[in-house]
N, C-alpha and C positions, 0 to 999 in steps of 0.2 A: 818200518823202510832197513831195508840191507843193503851194505854195498857191496859188490859182486866187482869184480875186471874184466874186459869184453876188449876180444880183439880183434881189428878191423884190418885185412889186408899187411897184418904183420906189425899193426900199430898198437899197443897196449892203452887202453881205455878206462878210468873209472866210470862207471854206472851206480846207480839208483834202481835199485828194484823194488814198486810199491807197491805191498802186499795187499789186498782187499780181505779175502774171505778165506778161512779157515775151512775145512771142514767141519771142526772144532765150533764153531761158531754157528754150524749148520742143525748138525746133529749131535752129542756127547759120544757117539760107539758109533764105531764103521759096521753096519748090519745090515737084512733088512728090515723095511723100517712098514711100521703097518702105520695107516691114517683114517681117519674120519672127517664128518660133515661136522663143526661146531658145533650145529642145533644137538648133533647126538651124542656129545664128549661129556658125558655126566657118569658118575659114582666110577665105578670100575674102572670101564673103560677107559674113562680122563686117566687114571694110574698109568693102561698097556699102551697107549698108540701114543708115537713120537712125533706125529703135525696134526697137525688142524687145515680142514682146507673153509672154503668160504668162496664165492663168488660175488667179481667185484663191479660196479657201475649200475646194479638196479636202481638205484633212483641217482636222482642232480649232483644231491648234496651227498657230501660223503657221510659215511652211514655203519662204517664201520669197526668205529671204537668196540664195542661190547665184543668183540671178532678178537682184536688185538690185544684185549686184556685178557681177556681170557689166557690166552697163549701165554704171555705174559708173564700172567700170575702161578698154571701151571707148569710153566716151563718145557710149553707146545712149540716149535717149531711152524710159525704160518706160513700154508703155501694155498696162494692168494689165484685165481683162477680167473683171470682176466678176462671179461665180455666184454667191455668197456665199448667198444665202436657199438657192437649189435643191442645192448643197451640200451644206448643215448639215436641209436637210429630207430625200436621201436616206440622210444616217446616221440621226436619229432616226427616220424612220419607212419608213423600204426606200420613199419618194419616185422613183419613175423619171421620166429627160425622156419628153414626150411620146408622142414617137415608137417607142420602146423596150421599156418596159411595163410593167405593172400591179403596184403600185398607182402613179398619176403624179400630176407637178405640175397636168393639166390638169382633173383632179378633186380631187383632195384639198389640194394647191396654196396658196386659198382660205383655206379650214378650220388648213393647217398657221401661216402670216402670221400670224394674228387670234391664235390662241392662245398664240404665239411670234416675239410681234416684240419684245420684252427681250433673248430668247437674240438675233434676229439681231440685233439692235444690239451688242449686247455681241462678237458674231463681226465686226462690221465696225472693233471698238474693239483688238481681237488684232492685224488685221490691218493696219489705221492705223499703232497704237502700233512694229508689227515694219518696215512700210516706211520708218518715221520714221528705225527704226535703223538700217535697213539701208542706207538710198539717203541718208538726213540730210534736211534740213530746211529748205536755203539752194539746192535747184535742181525741177523742177518733175517732174509725174512726171503720165500720162494716165487714169484710172479710165473704163471704159467699163463702164454703169453696165446688170449684170442683165437679158442676154439671153434675152429671148422674157418677158419682164416682162406685155406684157398679155395674157399667159394668166389672169395669179391673177383680172381682172376679168369674162373670158367668165361668164357664168350661163349659158348655154346647156350647157352641161362641169360647172362646178364643184357640187361637191356642196354642196348648198342655196342660196349663191347666190355669184356672184364678189363679190371687193370694189368697192366703189366706185372710181369714176374719185377724187372725193376721198380715199380713203383709199389710193390708192398713189401720187399725190402728195404728200403731207404723209411716209409714208414715204421715199419719194426722197431730196425734200429732209433730212426728219434722218441720214438715211443719208450728204448729202452736210456736213451741221455735224459732222458725226461725227466724217467722215476730216481734214476742213476743224481740227477742231481742233487734231489731232497729227501732221498734214501741210498745214498754212497754204499750199503752194505749186502741191499739185494743183490739176489741171483736171480737168473734165468732158466725157464725153460718154453717148449717150443712144442708146437700141439704137429703129432704123427697124423698123418690124412691116409690110415692104412689099405683103402681099398684103391688107392693109386701105386702104379706100377713102378717097381724101383727104377728102372731110367726117368721116369719121371720124378721123382724124388729129389735124384743130383740135379737134374738142372732147375728144381725150384727152391732148394737151400743154398745153390751156389748164389743164389742173388740177395741171401742172407750173411750178415755177418756172423760165425759160425762161434766166434770166440766167445760172443756173448753169455751163451750158455751154456749153464753145467747138466741140464741133464735135457731129456726128447720128456715127452707126455703124450698117452693116449689122453682122449674127450671120450664120454658121450654113453660113460658108467657098460661098454659090453666089451670091453674085452677081456679075453679067454687067457688062462692059465692052465686051459685043458692041451694048447696047439700051440707049434711051433710060431704059426700065423697068431696074428694080433688082435683080428676079430676073425671072422669071418673070412674065410678063403678063397676068396673070388675068382683069382686067379693066381698059378702058381709061380707069374711074375712079381707078383705084390711083396712086401717086405717082411720078414721073422721080427721077431722079436731082438734074435741075432743078428740080423742083418744091419736092424739101425744103430745096437753097440759096436757092431765092430764097421761101420760105416764113416759113424761119428764121430767113438769114441765117450761119447757119455750115457749113463748113467740114464735107464727107464723107470719113472712116476706111471705105475696104473692108477686107472681107477675101475670102480665097477660099483650094481646098484640098479642103475637108474638106465632111463629111459627119454620118449619124446619128451618136450618139454619138462626134463628133471624128473618125470612121473616115474614113484621107485618101479622097478623088473625085483622086487624081495633080495631077501641077502643072497649074495653067489657064492656057498660052500665050496665053489674049485677054485675059489686063492686059499683055501683052509686044508687043502690038501699038502702033505707035505710034497710026495713025485713030482707033484704038480710047480711046485715053490720051489723045489731043489732045480729042477730043471730052469725055471724059467729064471731061476737068480746065476745060476751058471750062461745064459743069454741074456746077462746085463740088464734086470728089472733089478732097481731097488729099494722100490716099493709099491706099496699101495691102498688108494683108501677107496675104502666099504664105505658109501653113503647111505645105507639102509642098513644095517648091521644091525644083526638079532641083539640087542639086546641084554639079554638073560645070560648070552653063553660067548657074546666075541670076547670078552676080558678074558677067561679062560683059554678060549681058545689059544690064543696069542701065546699067554703064558706054556701053552700045555707043546704047540710046536716049534718057540723060540731054539731051545735047542738042539733041534732034529735039523733044522735046515743051517745050511754050510753061509760063510761070508762072502757077502759081495767082491764080485774078481778084483774091482774099483769102485772108491769111495772117492771123490773128490776132494783133491788137496791144498788147491790153495790158485788162486786167481790175481796173475800180477802184470802189469808191465814194466819192462824197459825201457829206456829213458837215455838212452846215449848223450854222453857229454862230450863229444869229439875236441880234440885239439885240432889246432891248424899246421898244418903241413907241409913246406915245399917240394916233397918226394911225393904226396900222394893229392892229384887232383879233383880225387873225389874223398877228400877230407873232409867234408860236410856233412853228408848222407852215403847209405847203406849203397852198395851196388851189389853184382850176382857175387859174394863172395862170402866164404865161410864168415859165419859170427861164433866165437866160443867164447865160453862163460870160463872161468877161470878164478877157483877159489884160493882162498885163502893159505891154502899149503904152495899152489902153482902150477895143480892137477887141471885139465882143461874135467869141467864139470859136464858140459852139455855143447852142442855145435850146431848148427843151422844154417844153410845156405839160403839168404832174404836179399830184395831189393829197399825194403822197406826202411824209412828212416825210423821204426820200432817194431819190438817182438816182444810177443806175449812170451812171456815164463815160460806160461804151460805148453805152447807152441812148441818150444825146447826139450823139454824133461818128454811128451805123450808121446817125442820120436824115440825114446828112448837108446838112445845116440849111447850112452854112457848117462847112468843114476845119479841123480844128485845123494849124499852120504858119504861115506869114511872110508 
C-alpha cells in the first residue's frame, strides 16, 4: 500500500492507494508474449513460451490442478479461458456450441442463464477456490471471460428474447468479483466479437465495468496476423486490431490454430511472420497462443523472431484503487463525497502527479494515469 495526497475542491486529503498487480507479477519482461495450450507445452516449447492456456469448466468439479502446477513449476503465467457458463449448460441441458448441434447456446443459452444464475456463480466459486489452492494467491493469473458471450444477448435467435446488455454486464461484473474474492491477484480479459461493428461494440461494452479488464482477447482460434481486421473482414465497420486497442486502451491477446468444437486447423504460420507481428504489435496485440503448434519448430521459431520484433507500445503496469479518506469541513457541503471537480494526486514533493474530473466516491489509479495528463515519475 502506498500513500499519496489527494486534492479535492481545494482541500488536501491523504489517501491510501491499494496496489493489486504489477506487470512483473504477470510476465517477467515487457515484450510480445508467446503461449500455447497446456497439453502442448513440453520440452523446448516449455522453455520458450511465456504463458500456458487451459479451458475452465469442462467438469462439474474443479479439474485444473495439473495445469496450475505446471505453470507454477515452470514459472509460466496461467491464462484461463473461462467457458464455465457454456460447459455447465452443456452438462445440465445438453446445450451445444452454436456451430456444433442442437439444442444450442444461441437459442437456449439466455433462458439457461436466467434460470441458473446461482448455479453458474457456484461453479465459479469452485474453480476460483481451486485455482487459488493450486497456484496460490501471491501470483497473478489471467482469466479470459466467457468466449462468445455476446450470443446470450441476441434476441433474433434466443428463445423468448436475449439477455439485456445491462444483465450481461451485471453478470460478468459479479463473476469477476466472485473470482477476486478467492484469487485476489487475478486479472481479466474480455472477449471480442470481431464480426460486430464498432458502434455495436461501443454500446455493448458500455454495460461492463471496463476497469476490471487488463486485456481484450480473441477466441475461436481464427484470428488473423496478416491483416488489420481481427478475423475475416465482414464489413469495413468491423473492429480492427488497432481500433480495439485505441478504444479501450488495453492490449490484446490473440489465439490461433483451432476452429469448430476446438478442432485443430493446423499451425498458423502467419503468426510467425516478422512483418505481420510487427504490424500487429503496433496495433496493440501483446501475445498469441498457438493451440496446435509445430512441436518440431515452435521453440526455434520463437527464439529466431524475438529479437526481430518490437516492444509493445503498452504493457499494463498497475491496477489500484484510490480510496479517499475525507475530513469534515464546514466550508465544503460535499466533504464526504466527490462531486464534479478536479481530483489531483500530489506526490511527496508537492507536485501534481495526475488529475481527473470525477463524480465518483472512488477513482481507479489507472484511470488517472491512462489519461496521461501528467505522467507519474521524476
